[in-house]
N, C-alpha and C positions, 0 to 999 in steps of 0.2 A: 796444869801440867806439872808433873813431878820432875825435879832436877835430876839429871843423869850424872851423879857424882863420879861414876867410873870414867865417863868421858872427860869430865872436868879434871880429874886427877891425871889422866893421860896427857891432856893439853898442858897442864902445869909441868909435868915431867919433861915433855918435849921442849917447851919453852926454856925451862931451866937448863937442859943440856945444850940447847942452841946458844945460850948465853955463857956456856962453859962453867956453870956453877954446880957444885956438889950440893947434896941435900944439907950438909952441914953449913956451907956458906950461905945458902938461901935462908936457912933457919937463923943464922947470925944476923943477916941483913934485915930480916923481917921481925926479929924479936920473938920468933916462935921456936919451939924445940925441934931438934932434928927428928925425933920420933914422931912428932905431930905432922911435920912435912911428909915424912914417909907414909904415914897413915892416910893423909889427904891424897897422896899420889895413887894409893891402891884402894881408895874409897872405903877404908874401914872407919875413918873419921870424916864427918861433914864439916867443911870449913865454915867459920862464921863469916858474915859479910865483911867485917873488918879484916879478917885474915885474907879473904879473896882480894880485897883492895890493896892490902900491903904486898901480897905476892905479885899481883899484876903490876903495881908501881915499881917494884924491885926488878921485875923481868921486862919492864918498859913495854908492856902490852896493855890493851884495854880489857877490863873485866868482861865486856861483851864477847871478846874472843875466847875467853875461858868457858863462857856459858853459851857458845855459839848455837847449839841445837836446842837451846831453851829460850831463845830470844827471837821475837819476830822483828825482822828488819824492814824499815820503810823501803819502798822500791828504789828511791834515790840512792840509798847506800848499796843496794844490790847491783844497781847499774854501775856505780863507781867501782865496785869490785871487779865487774866484767871489764871495764875500761882498763883497770890496772893489769889484768891478765893479758890484754892486747899489746901492752907496751913492749916494744922491742921484738915483736914477732916478724918473721920474714913474710913476704907475700905468699910463699908456698905454705908456710905454717898457717897463715890466716885462711887460706883456701881449705885446708884440712879442718880447721876449727869451725868454719862456717858449715861445711858438709856434716860434721859431727853434731853441731847444734841443731841443724835442720832435721836430721834423723831423730835426735832426742826430742825435739818439739813435736814431731809427728807422733812419736810413741806416747808422749805425755797426753796429747789431745785424744788419741785413741783410747788410752786408759781412762781418761775423764769421761768420755762418751760411754764407755762400757759401764763405768761406775754409776753414771747417771741413769742409764737404762735399767740397771739392776735396782735402782731406787723406785722406779716406776711400777715394778711388779707388785 
């Protein structure tokens, strides 16, 4: 699987802004140049592994969150993410979430069945 550097750059930019950092400050804190940070964010430069680790540590996030669509998560972590989404919801919100997830699951199962039937031809 090829790494989606556009998505990685967008996640870095979003996390940087959430921390209230400019590209200049992130560059200073990571020891990278401001130009390099800018190019990583727009995917004209591919960050090294060390640069990703330094950026993630500075932004206080996991490298896996920057590579989210490039990493396969064990089911236990995915379930944990769902549990975190449920924290603090009202009973009414939970009812809506269950209905939405039920509909989504039915759609996914139907799509899987159609996909599998297509493979039998």
